[in-house]
N, C-alpha and C positions, 0 to 999 in steps of 0.2 A: 270041061272046057269053057263054062261059064266064069271058073273061078279065075283062069287067065285073064279075059276078056275084063273082070271087075277088076283086077291085079293092076293090069295095066289104063285103066281108065282113072282108078284111084292114085295111083303115080303120077296122072297127067293133073288130076286135080291138086293135090300136094304140089306138085312142082310149080303150078302157079301161084299158089299160096307163098311158098319160099321165094318167087322170085318178084311178087309184090314187098317182101318182107326184105329184100336185098336193095331193091331199087330204094327202097324209104332210106335204108341205111345209106348206100353210096350218095343220094341225094344231100344229106345230111354233111356230108362231107367230113374233112378230120381224119385224124389217125385211124378212127374206127373202121371209117369208108376206105381208105387207103389198106387195111390190114384185110379187110373183108374180100377186095377186089383180088388180090393176091392169093387169097384162102380158096376165092371160087374158080380161079384158073386152074391152081393145083390138082385142086381136087376133082375138076372134071376131067383132068388129064390120066390124076390117077383112076378114077371109077372106070374110066372107057378102056384104060388098058387093062384092068381086070378083067372087064365084060368081052373084051377083044379074045382075052387069054382064055378064058371060061369057052367061049364060042369053040375056038380051037380044040379044046380037051371033051366036048363035047356036052356040054352044060344045056339045060333047055331054057326056052325062052322065057318059061315063068321065072327058072331061078336067076337069069339075069333081071328080069324087073324086080324080083324081089333084095337083090341087092341094091338097086338104086332106090326102092324104096326106102330100104332102111337109112342109106345115107340123107335122103331126101326128109324124113322123117325128124333124122337127127338135127338134120339144120334149121329147121321147123320150131323143134323145141330151143335151143340153143338163139335162135334169132328173137323169139318172142319172151323172151325174158324181157 
């Protein structure tokens, strides 16, 4: 049970970092900001749809959080370059 709470807490912390990185990129403006805004919206729709389908098919909450965390970590790596 602790592992599920830890995963959720880490998702929240990692998501905050990605939001900061994205806001920095958006504030800079230009073509990179525009591309990031489009990517952010399409990515959120895609991952939310995956989570919805997973929930309908019986995925555990831990699996849903794991799916979100993997996407958040990928964004953190990409945006930190």
